[in-house]
Structures are given as C-alpha cells and as structure tokens.
Residue, then its C-alpha position, 0 to 999 in steps of 0.5 A: m512481462n507486465l507488473i502490478v504494484f499493489d498497495i495493501d491496506e484497503t486495497l487487498t486487506m480490510s485493515d485500516y482499523h487495525h492499523k490505526v489502533a496499533y499505530l496511534k497506541t504505539m505512538e502514545e506509548i513512546g510519548v507522542t500524545e498530541i497527534n494530528q490525524d488529518w492524514k490527507n494534509y501530510k506531505h507524505h502519507t507514510d507511517s515513517y513520515i507521519l511518525k517523524v512529524n508527530y515525534e518531533n512535534n511532541l518530543p525534544k529530539k530528532f526522529d531517527f529511522q532506528i526507532l522503527s524497529h521497536f515501533e513496528h514490532r510493537m504495532a504487530e503485537i497490538m494488532l495480534t490482540l485484535e480480530p484477524v485482518k480479512e481480505i477485501r472481497g475477492a482479493i485472494k482469488f484476484v491475486d492468484y488469478l494474476k499470478k497463475e493465469k495472467n502470468y503477471a509479476l506482482t509486487f507490494a508498495t505500502g506506506s505501512l511499516l513492514k512487520p504490520a504489512i506482512l501480518k495483514l497479508e498473512q492473516a488475510t491469507i493473500w499470496h506474497d513474498i517478503k522480498l517483494i514488499s517495499s515499505s516505509n521503513n527506509f523511505f518517507e516518500r511514496e514515490e521512493i517506495v513504489k520505485d523500490a518495489i519495482e526494483r525488487a520485482k525486477q530482481y525477483y523475476n529476473v527481468v531488465d524492465f517491465e513492458n507495462v506497470i500498473s499500480i493499484g491502490d485505495g488512496i488519492w496519494d496512490l494515484k498521485t504517486a502513479i501520475n508522478l511516476n508515469i505508470k497506469f493506475i486502478g483505484v479501489g474502494k469507496k472512501n476516496y472515490n470522489d477524489f478519484k472521480k475528480e482526477n478522471i481515473k479510467i478504472h475503479t472497483e469497490v471489491w475484487d470478486h467481480f472485477d473485469f481485469e481483461n477489460a481494465e487491461n484493454i482500457l489501460l494498456n491498449n487505450t480503448s475507451a471505457 
C-alpha cells in the first residue's frame, strides 16, 4: 500500500490569509507585538516554533507547549469571523480520487496548530479524519510532524509499512523535509515555484483539477522521465 502525506495550507486549502490574520492577532493578544514575519528565515517553519521564538523575544518568560491550548482555540475563533476557507481548485475531488479509486492511504502533516487545521479542512469540505492529522502542537520540527503523520497512518490503516510514501506541499520547507526523510515529493502552487525549480523537483502543479496523477506516479515511483 502506498501513502500520501498532505500539507494543508495552500496545498489543499486557500488559507494562508486566514491563518496569518488569526496567528498574528492571537500573538498580539498575548503580548507578542514585535513579530519577525520573515517566515523563511526561521529554523523550523511551524506555528509552535515561530511562536516560541517571538514569545521569548517579547516576554520575560520561557515558552511552554501548554500555551498552545488557548492559543489554537483563539486562532480558530478569529478564523470563524472571516470568510470560510475554500479548497485549492480540484482538491476535494483529488483527495476523493486517491481515497476511492487509487486506494491510497492518506495522512496530513501540517506546521499549523491542530484546531485551525481541522477548521480549514472542514470549511473547505475536504475529507479527513482527526486521527490522521499531525500538527505542530507537540513538535517544533517538520520532520517530526511528518514522521508522526506516517505513524498515525500505519495505525489507522493497520499496516506495518508503506511501499512508497509521497509528500505533497507548497513550501520549500516541505520539500526539504521530504529530502531529509528520503521520501518522494510533489510541489504545489505558484508562490514557491522558483525555489522548487532550483531544487529540480520532478513533479509540480498549480491546482488539482487537471493534475495527471498517473503520470506523476510513473515518474516518481517507476523512475520514468518527465
């Protein structure tokens, strides 16, 4: 059985704006007002790590993961005041196709906190199960989040190991994580396309409605040329 590990923001859902508004506002509400928004320069591109760095730079105390319970709840509250999150074009059908026609195991690995991540998938009406979502609530590093997502999938689908694992994401950090874990990768979206291109990724798509997944399989799993 093969597994696909999905990122969520700007991979399946058009949610960067919603996430940024809620994340920054919640930080400001807890007294974190001087925020470094140069996201690419953080060691780990996850909500928990970025919050930790800014929290400790602004406040005279150490970050604790227990902070995240209130923080993620407040983020979700703020997101509910915005327009509902929509899918990346074709994402709903693509996920259903993988699940029903290709018989792929699916799991979700996101740098987001859990409650906002669930809300995004719910609003975009994309299939998911909370048991299959690994978030930054317990990890700073994306590699740890992806490894946890894979373990969740093994338990959920009752398999010892997957024959192939394909990670799908929109960020250069998603690609670097896949490289570090020695798994296949599909890039999504326009925003980081130039970064992807520099790394010579084999498969990239802007949206999902006309994506040729069988061709991607041949290239990634059977080592045929693009």
